[in-house]
C-alpha positions as CSV (number, residue, x, y, z in Angstrom):
1,M,179.9,47.7,220.7
2,G,183.2,46.9,222.6
3,T,185.7,44.2,220.6
4,C,185.2,41.6,223.7
5,S,181.3,42.0,223.7
6,L,181.5,41.3,219.5
7,L,184.1,38.4,220.0
8,V,182.0,36.9,222.0
9,Q,179.2,37.3,220.3
10,I,181.1,35.9,217.3
11,L,182.0,32.1,219.2
12,G,178.8,31.9,220.6
13,F,177.2,31.9,216.9
14,A,180.2,29.6,215.6
15,L,179.1,27.6,218.9
16,V,175.8,27.3,217.8
17,L,177.1,26.6,214.4
18,L,179.0,23.6,215.5
19,V,176.5,21.6,217.5
20,S,174.0,22.5,214.8
21,C,176.4,20.9,212.5
22,C,177.2,17.8,214.5
23,F,173.4,16.9,215.1
24,C,172.9,17.4,211.2
25,S,175.7,14.7,210.8
26,E,173.7,12.4,213.1
27,Q,171.1,12.5,211.7
28,E,172.8,12.3,207.9
29,K,174.5,9.2,209.7
30,D,171.3,7.8,210.1
31,K,169.7,8.0,206.8
32,I,168.9,4.7,205.1
33,V,169.9,4.7,201.6
34,E,168.3,1.9,200.7
35,L,167.0,-1.5,202.3
36,P,167.8,-4.9,200.7
37,G,164.6,-5.9,198.6
38,Q,163.3,-2.6,198.2
39,P,161.0,-1.4,195.5
40,K,162.6,1.3,193.0
41,N,161.5,4.9,193.0
42,V,160.8,5.1,196.7
43,E,159.6,9.1,196.8
44,F,160.4,9.5,201.0
45,S,163.0,9.7,203.1
46,Q,163.9,6.8,205.9
47,Y,166.2,6.8,208.6
48,S,167.1,4.7,211.8
49,G,169.6,4.6,214.4
50,Y,170.1,4.6,218.5
51,V,169.7,7.4,221.0
52,T,171.4,6.2,224.1
53,V,169.1,6.8,227.0
54,N,170.8,5.8,230.2
55,E,174.4,6.2,229.9
56,E,175.2,4.1,233.1
57,N,173.9,1.3,232.3
58,G,174.5,1.7,228.5
59,R,170.5,1.5,227.6
60,S,170.0,3.0,224.0
61,L,166.8,2.4,221.9
62,F,166.4,1.8,218.2
63,Y,164.2,4.0,215.9
64,W,163.1,3.8,212.7
65,L,161.6,7.3,211.4
66,F,159.5,7.4,207.4
67,E,159.2,10.9,206.5
68,A,155.8,11.8,204.5
69,P,156.7,11.7,200.8
70,A,158.2,15.3,199.5
71,S,155.4,17.5,199.0
72,R,154.7,21.3,199.4
73,E,152.3,20.0,202.6
74,A,155.2,17.9,203.8
75,K,157.1,20.4,206.2
76,S,153.4,21.3,208.0
77,K,152.8,17.3,208.3
78,P,152.5,16.1,212.0
79,L,154.8,13.6,213.6
80,V,153.5,10.3,215.1
81,L,155.6,8.2,217.4
82,W,154.1,5.0,217.4
83,L,154.5,1.9,220.3
84,N,153.8,-1.5,220.2
85,G,153.1,-3.6,223.3
86,G,153.6,-6.9,224.7
87,P,155.0,-5.9,226.7
88,G,158.0,-6.7,225.3
89,C,157.4,-6.6,221.6
90,S,158.7,-4.9,218.8
91,S,157.0,-1.7,217.0
92,V,159.8,-2.5,213.8
93,G,158.4,-6.3,213.6
94,Y,154.7,-5.1,214.2
95,G,153.5,-1.5,213.5
96,A,156.0,-1.0,211.2
97,A,156.5,-4.3,209.2
98,E,153.0,-5.3,209.6
99,E,150.4,-2.5,210.1
100,I,151.1,1.5,209.6
101,G,154.6,1.6,207.7
102,P,154.9,2.0,203.9
103,F,156.7,-1.6,203.7
104,R,155.6,-5.0,203.6
105,I,158.0,-7.7,203.7
106,N,156.9,-10.6,200.5
107,S,156.6,-14.6,202.2
108,D,160.3,-15.1,200.7
109,G,161.7,-13.2,203.8
110,K,164.1,-11.0,201.5
111,T,162.2,-8.5,199.7
112,L,159.5,-6.2,200.2
113,F,156.4,-4.4,198.3
114,M,154.4,-1.1,199.3
115,N,151.5,-0.4,201.7
116,P,149.3,1.7,199.8
117,Y,147.6,2.7,203.1
118,S,150.4,3.8,204.4
119,W,150.1,6.1,207.5
120,N,153.2,8.2,206.3
121,K,151.4,9.9,203.3
122,L,149.5,11.7,206.3
123,A,152.3,12.1,208.8
124,N,155.7,11.4,209.5
125,L,156.2,8.2,211.4
126,L,158.5,7.2,213.9
127,F,158.5,3.8,215.5
128,L,160.4,3.1,218.8
129,E,161.4,-0.3,220.1
130,S,161.1,0.0,223.5
131,P,161.9,-1.0,226.6
132,A,165.6,-1.7,226.0
133,G,166.2,-5.3,225.2
134,V,163.1,-5.2,222.8
135,G,164.1,-5.7,218.9
136,F,167.2,-4.2,218.5
137,S,167.2,-1.8,221.4
138,Y,169.9,-3.1,224.1
139,T,171.2,-2.4,227.0
140,N,175.0,-3.1,228.3
141,T,173.2,-4.1,232.0
142,T,171.9,-7.8,232.0
143,A,169.9,-6.7,234.9
144,D,167.8,-4.4,232.8
145,L,166.1,-7.1,231.0
146,Y,165.1,-8.9,234.3
147,N,163.3,-5.4,236.0
148,A,162.1,-3.6,233.0
149,G,158.3,-2.0,234.1
150,D,156.2,0.7,233.1
151,Q,157.7,3.6,234.8
152,R,161.0,3.3,233.3
153,T,159.7,2.9,230.1
154,A,157.9,5.7,230.0
155,E,160.9,7.7,231.3
156,D,163.6,6.5,229.0
157,A,161.2,7.1,225.8
158,Y,160.8,10.4,227.2
159,V,164.6,10.9,227.3
160,F,164.3,9.5,223.8
161,L,162.2,12.3,222.4
162,V,164.3,14.8,224.1
163,K,167.4,13.7,222.7
164,W,165.8,12.7,219.3
165,F,164.1,16.5,218.7
166,E,167.9,17.5,219.0
167,R,169.1,15.1,216.4
168,F,166.3,16.1,213.6
169,P,165.7,19.7,215.2
170,Q,163.2,20.0,212.3
171,Y,160.2,18.4,214.0
172,K,160.5,20.9,217.2
173,H,157.4,22.8,217.5
174,R,155.8,20.3,214.8
175,D,152.7,19.1,216.1
176,F,152.9,15.1,217.6
177,Y,151.2,13.0,218.6
178,I,151.6,9.5,220.0
179,A,149.9,6.0,218.7
180,G,150.0,2.6,219.9
181,E,148.1,-0.7,220.5
182,S,147.9,-3.6,222.7
183,Y,150.1,-3.2,226.2
184,A,151.0,-0.1,224.6
185,G,147.6,0.9,226.2
186,H,149.9,1.6,229.1
187,Y,152.5,2.8,227.1
188,V,150.8,5.4,225.3
189,P,149.1,7.4,228.0
190,Q,151.8,7.0,230.4
191,L,154.2,8.9,228.0
192,S,151.5,11.5,227.5
193,Q,151.2,12.3,230.8
194,L,154.8,12.8,231.7
195,V,155.5,14.7,228.1
196,Y,152.8,16.7,229.0
197,R,153.4,17.1,232.6
198,K,157.2,18.5,231.2
199,N,155.0,21.1,229.0
200,K,153.8,22.6,231.6
201,G,154.2,26.1,231.8
202,I,156.6,26.2,228.6
203,E,154.7,28.7,226.0
204,N,155.8,26.8,222.9
205,P,157.5,23.6,223.8
206,I,159.7,21.7,221.7
207,I,157.5,18.9,221.7
208,N,154.4,20.1,220.5
209,F,152.0,17.5,221.9
210,K,148.4,17.8,220.7
211,G,147.0,14.3,221.7
212,F,147.1,10.2,221.5
213,M,145.2,7.5,219.9
214,V,145.3,4.0,221.3
215,G,143.5,0.4,219.6
216,N,142.8,-3.1,221.3
217,A,144.7,-1.4,224.5
218,V,144.8,-2.9,227.4
219,T,143.0,-0.4,230.0
220,D,141.9,-1.1,233.6
221,D,142.2,-4.3,234.8
222,Y,139.1,-5.4,236.4
223,H,136.6,-3.5,232.8
224,D,139.4,-5.6,230.4
225,Y,138.9,-8.9,232.1
226,V,135.0,-8.4,232.4
227,G,134.9,-7.7,229.0
228,T,136.6,-10.4,228.0
229,F,135.1,-12.8,229.5
230,E,131.7,-11.6,228.2
231,Y,133.2,-11.5,224.8
232,W,134.3,-15.0,225.1
233,W,131.0,-15.8,225.7
234,T,128.4,-13.6,223.5
235,H,130.9,-15.1,220.7
236,G,130.4,-18.5,221.0
237,L,134.1,-19.2,222.3
238,I,133.2,-20.9,225.8
239,S,130.4,-22.6,227.1
240,D,127.8,-21.2,230.1
241,S,128.9,-22.9,232.6
242,T,132.8,-21.5,232.5
243,Y,131.4,-18.2,231.4
244,R,129.5,-18.7,235.3
245,I,133.0,-20.0,236.7
246,L,135.0,-17.4,235.2
247,R,132.5,-14.5,236.3
248,I,132.6,-15.9,239.9
249,T,136.2,-17.3,240.7
250,C,137.9,-14.1,238.7
251,D,135.3,-11.6,240.3
252,N,138.3,-9.4,241.7
253,G,138.9,-8.5,237.8
254,Y,142.6,-9.1,236.4
255,S,145.4,-10.2,239.0
256,E,149.2,-11.1,238.1
257,H,148.8,-14.1,240.1
258,P,144.8,-15.1,239.7
259,S,143.5,-17.2,242.3
260,P,144.0,-21.1,241.6
261,A,140.1,-21.7,240.6
262,C,140.1,-18.5,238.2
263,Q,143.3,-20.1,236.5
264,R,141.4,-23.6,236.5
265,A,138.4,-21.5,235.1
266,I,140.9,-19.6,231.9
267,D,142.7,-23.2,231.4
268,I,139.3,-24.6,230.5
269,A,138.3,-21.8,228.5
270,D,141.4,-22.1,226.7
271,M,140.4,-25.6,226.0
272,E,137.2,-24.9,224.8
273,Q,138.1,-22.3,221.7
274,G,140.3,-24.8,220.2
275,N,143.0,-24.2,217.6
276,I,141.9,-20.8,216.6
277,D,143.6,-17.3,216.4
278,P,142.7,-15.2,219.5
279,Y,143.8,-12.3,217.7
280,S,141.7,-12.7,215.0
281,I,138.8,-15.4,215.5
282,Y,137.1,-15.4,212.3
283,T,140.4,-15.7,210.1
284,L,143.1,-18.6,209.6
285,P,145.6,-19.2,211.9
286,C,149.5,-19.2,210.3
287,K,150.2,-22.6,209.1
288,D,152.7,-23.4,205.8
289,T,152.6,-21.0,203.1
290,A,151.7,-23.2,200.5
291,S,148.5,-24.5,202.6
292,L,147.1,-21.0,203.3
293,K,147.2,-20.3,199.7
294,R,145.4,-23.2,198.8
295,N,142.8,-22.3,201.3
296,L,142.7,-18.8,200.4
297,R,142.2,-19.0,196.6
298,G,139.0,-18.4,195.4
299,H,137.6,-17.5,199.0
300,Y,139.1,-14.7,200.3
301,P,140.6,-13.1,197.2
302,W,140.1,-9.4,199.3
303,M,142.8,-11.2,201.3
304,S,145.6,-11.4,199.0
305,R,147.5,-8.1,200.3
306,A,145.1,-7.2,202.7
307,Y,145.8,-9.9,205.4
308,D,148.0,-12.8,205.5
309,P,148.5,-14.4,209.5
310,C,152.4,-15.5,208.4
311,T,153.8,-11.9,208.6
312,E,155.2,-12.4,211.4
313,R,157.4,-15.4,209.8
314,Y,158.5,-13.1,207.2
315,S,159.7,-10.5,209.9
316,K,161.8,-12.6,211.7
317,V,163.6,-13.7,208.1
318,Y,164.0,-10.1,206.8
319,F,164.7,-8.7,210.1
320,N,168.0,-11.0,211.0
321,L,169.6,-10.6,207.7
322,P,173.1,-9.3,207.7
323,E,172.6,-6.9,205.0
324,V,169.5,-5.4,206.8
325,Q,170.8,-5.0,209.9
326,R,173.8,-3.0,208.3
327,A,171.3,-0.6,206.1
328,M,169.2,-0.4,209.0
329,H,172.6,0.7,211.4
330,A,171.1,-1.7,213.7
331,N,173.3,-4.6,216.2
332,V,176.2,-1.8,216.0
333,T,177.9,-3.9,219.0
334,G,178.8,-6.1,217.1
335,I,177.8,-9.5,218.3
336,P,176.0,-12.1,216.5
337,Y,172.2,-10.8,217.2
338,A,169.2,-12.8,216.9
339,W,166.2,-10.3,216.0
340,D,162.5,-11.3,217.2
341,T,159.4,-9.9,217.3
342,C,159.0,-9.7,221.5
343,S,160.9,-10.7,224.1
344,D,160.3,-13.5,226.8
345,I,162.3,-12.4,228.7
346,I,161.0,-8.7,229.1
347,N,157.5,-10.1,229.0
348,N,157.4,-12.5,231.8
349,N,159.5,-10.7,234.2
350,W,157.3,-7.4,234.0
351,G,157.7,-5.1,237.1
352,D,155.4,-2.1,237.7
353,A,152.0,-2.0,235.7
354,P,149.0,0.4,237.8
355,K,145.9,-1.4,237.2
356,S,144.2,1.2,235.2
357,M,145.0,4.1,233.1
358,L,141.9,5.8,233.6
359,P,143.1,8.6,236.1
360,I,145.1,8.9,233.3
361,Y,142.6,9.7,230.8
362,Q,140.9,11.9,233.0
363,E,144.1,13.7,233.8
364,L,144.7,14.5,229.9
365,I,140.8,15.0,228.8
366,A,140.9,17.8,231.5
367,A,143.8,19.5,230.0
368,G,142.3,18.9,226.4
369,L,144.1,16.9,224.7
370,R,142.8,14.5,221.7
371,I,142.4,11.2,222.3
372,W,140.8,8.6,220.4
373,V,140.2,5.0,221.0
374,F,139.7,2.3,218.4
375,S,139.1,-1.3,218.6
376,G,138.7,-4.8,215.8
377,D,135.7,-6.1,217.3
378,T,137.3,-9.9,216.2
379,D,140.4,-9.7,218.7
380,S,139.0,-11.4,222.1
381,V,142.7,-11.1,223.4
382,V,141.7,-7.5,224.6
383,P,138.4,-7.2,222.8
384,V,135.8,-4.4,222.1
385,T,133.8,-5.4,225.2
386,G,136.5,-4.5,227.6
387,T,137.3,-1.2,225.8
388,R,133.6,0.0,225.9
389,Y,133.6,-0.8,229.6
390,S,136.9,1.0,230.2
391,I,135.4,4.1,228.9
392,D,131.8,3.8,230.6
393,A,133.5,4.1,234.0
394,L,135.1,7.1,232.7
395,K,131.2,8.5,232.9
396,L,131.7,11.1,230.3
397,P,128.9,12.9,228.6
398,T,128.1,11.9,225.0
399,V,128.3,14.6,222.5
400,T,127.1,12.6,219.1
401,N,125.5,9.1,220.4
402,W,126.8,5.7,218.9
403,Y,126.4,5.6,214.6
404,P,127.5,3.4,212.0
405,W,130.7,4.7,209.9
406,Y,131.0,4.3,206.3
407,D,133.4,3.7,203.6
408,N,132.4,3.9,199.8
409,G,128.9,2.7,200.9
410,K,130.1,-0.2,203.5
411,V,130.1,0.2,207.4
412,G,133.5,0.7,208.1
413,G,132.3,0.2,212.1
414,W,130.8,2.4,214.8
415,S,131.7,5.2,216.8
416,Q,130.6,7.3,219.9
417,V,132.0,10.7,220.2
418,Y,131.9,12.0,224.4
419,K,132.9,15.1,225.8
420,G,136.9,14.7,225.6
421,L,137.3,11.2,223.7
422,T,136.0,9.4,220.4
423,L,135.7,6.0,220.1
424,V,135.8,3.9,217.0
425,T,135.2,0.6,216.2
426,V,136.5,-1.2,213.3
427,T,134.4,-4.2,211.6
428,G,136.3,-7.5,210.7
429,A,139.3,-6.3,212.2
430,G,141.5,-8.2,214.9
431,H,144.1,-7.0,217.3
432,E,146.1,-5.4,214.8
433,V,143.7,-3.3,213.0
434,P,145.2,-1.8,210.2
435,L,146.9,-5.8,209.5
436,H,143.1,-6.5,209.0
437,R,141.9,-3.5,207.8
438,P,144.1,-1.1,206.2
439,R,142.0,0.8,204.4
440,E,139.3,1.3,207.1
441,A,143.0,2.5,209.4
442,F,143.7,4.9,206.9
443,I,140.2,6.3,207.2
444,L,140.4,6.5,211.1
445,F,144.0,8.0,211.2
446,R,143.1,10.8,208.9
447,S,139.7,11.7,211.1
448,F,141.7,11.2,214.2
449,L,144.6,13.9,212.5
450,L,141.6,16.2,211.1
451,N,139.8,15.9,214.5
452,K,136.8,15.2,212.4
453,P,134.1,12.6,213.3
454,M,133.8,9.3,211.2
455,P,132.5,9.7,207.4
456,T,128.6,9.2,207.7
């Protein structure tokens, strides 16, 4: 080997080391030493920070990673990306802080307690605030807030993933899944499709995508709407006459701009339902904490840690604490910033939104990817009836007929296995299944990762 060739090899190796060190230092910079109010003896690492997805407009997305607790199997545990919907709602405020993350926020808004059913016991959890303008994610171009939509959200999320895997190379080629709920019923399949298509023809892809799961997911506008009206009626939330009017005046399914007659019928339905929590029709809506505790005492002892309707309120306090934002490397612009669970600007100005995700389901089912759909059965906003109508429209052959699944001898819900898709319901759970039924949601997630039927 000539001197010049040897020198070129040495320089190349040195360049690789230099680049690797840069990514390592970025990763180390994102490491959270300790969160304010965090419990002692936390046995996992956590990271948070920004990934710029568009240099020209200055769009930067905020992430929060919880690694699985250190163990012999930790290095083989999969990576799961979680997305909340809205559109315009925070995966930090909902998914991480209320549902599947390892920490819960106490009612004081300053301290945290451990979630015994955190999904990071089974996988490494990556939460993404998306699109830019949601939560801590930001853009330097105000127009971005007024023209967000499905396509750009998926494209930005894909750019985020590519850059994030460079920052965290230890997760390259690791089994990777995408999960989410609500309007993430759009985000998750669309991003899944993008990753799948980008991976085509690559023998050992860096993003080793294996499948997705969605809960109480917006899926197909027509079937979602028909199923919603039916749910309202069959659960006694609206009158017979209003149900008939809804079926007649809104017979074209969901529309971004419903006809005046359809909108009037929806307004009547809202009034008939009264002051309930539509996301969880059998539980108390959030009032002041003191009265809530008085009402729950002695009646629902099982709800003491499993469900608190005011958790969103605690998130707004905690994530606006300057010391929390500093610990999480958030709000790097230095401008006074009010974090919120959802962005009304983004939600009210949402752009492109395909009416159906079913064509994407068909493509990804044909590709052999793992797809699970779950639904809490006390949600009247994106109810189980709409989900079942949407799945039925796929006309998939049934592998295992409808059956109850169990947790310690108690029915946890029902399931049906189709060729290419598994449906699971969770009894007594609202729109955010892991918030209302954390143990059952944990069992569901474990079954999904193992690709095994729900326990019978």
